[in-house]
C-alpha positions in Angstrom: -57.3 -17.0 5.2 -60.0 -16.7 7.9 -61.4 -20.3 6.9 -58.1 -21.4 7.3 -57.8 -20.0 11.1 -61.3 -20.9 11.6 -60.6 -24.8 10.9 -58.0 -24.5 13.7 -60.7 -23.9 16.0 -63.0 -26.2 14.6 -60.3 -29.1 15.0 -59.4 -28.3 18.6 -56.0 -27.1 17.7 -56.5 -23.9 19.8 -57.7 -25.6 23.0 -54.4 -27.7 22.4 -52.5 -24.7 22.4 -54.1 -23.0 25.3 -53.6 -25.9 27.5 -49.9 -26.2 26.5 -49.4 -22.6 27.6 -51.0 -23.1 30.8 -49.0 -26.0 31.5 -45.8 -24.3 30.7 -47.0 -21.3 32.8 -46.9 -23.6 35.9 -43.9 -25.4 35.1 -42.3 -21.9 34.9 -43.9 -20.7 37.9 -42.6 -23.5 40.3 -39.2 -23.5 38.5 -38.9 -19.9 39.6 -40.1 -20.6 43.2 -37.3 -23.4 43.4 -34.9 -20.9 41.9 -35.6 -18.4 44.4 -35.7 -20.8 47.5 -32.4 -22.3 46.3 -30.3 -19.7 45.0 -31.6 -16.2 46.9 -32.3 -17.3 50.1 -35.9 -17.4 50.3 -38.9 -15.5 49.2 -39.1 -12.3 50.1 -41.4 -9.2 48.7 -38.3 -6.8 49.1 -35.0 -7.0 48.4 -32.3 -7.2 50.8 -30.9 -3.8 49.5 -34.4 -2.0 50.4 -34.5 -3.2 53.8 -30.7 -1.9 54.7 -31.5 1.4 53.4 -33.3 2.9 56.5 -30.8 1.3 58.6 -27.9 3.2 57.1 -29.7 6.5 56.8 -30.3 6.1 60.6 -26.7 5.6 61.0 -25.7 8.2 59.1 -27.9 10.8 61.0 -27.0 9.7 64.4 -23.4 9.7 63.4 -23.7 13.2 62.1 -25.8 14.4 65.3 -23.0 13.2 67.5 -20.1 15.2 65.6 -21.9 18.3 66.5 
């Protein structure tokens, strides 16, 4: 079995597999980039929900202080 696997290395099959994996990774990266730009409103490191949470908390604090 070891001889069979070493023959793959000698014949260059492993190199071809590595190149195919790199090409597939690049294609999937750009596909994800296009998907995010088209369907999710652009690229952002934070989701829109996480950016809205502090504002919602501020509103609650402001409204609770007004009721006192």
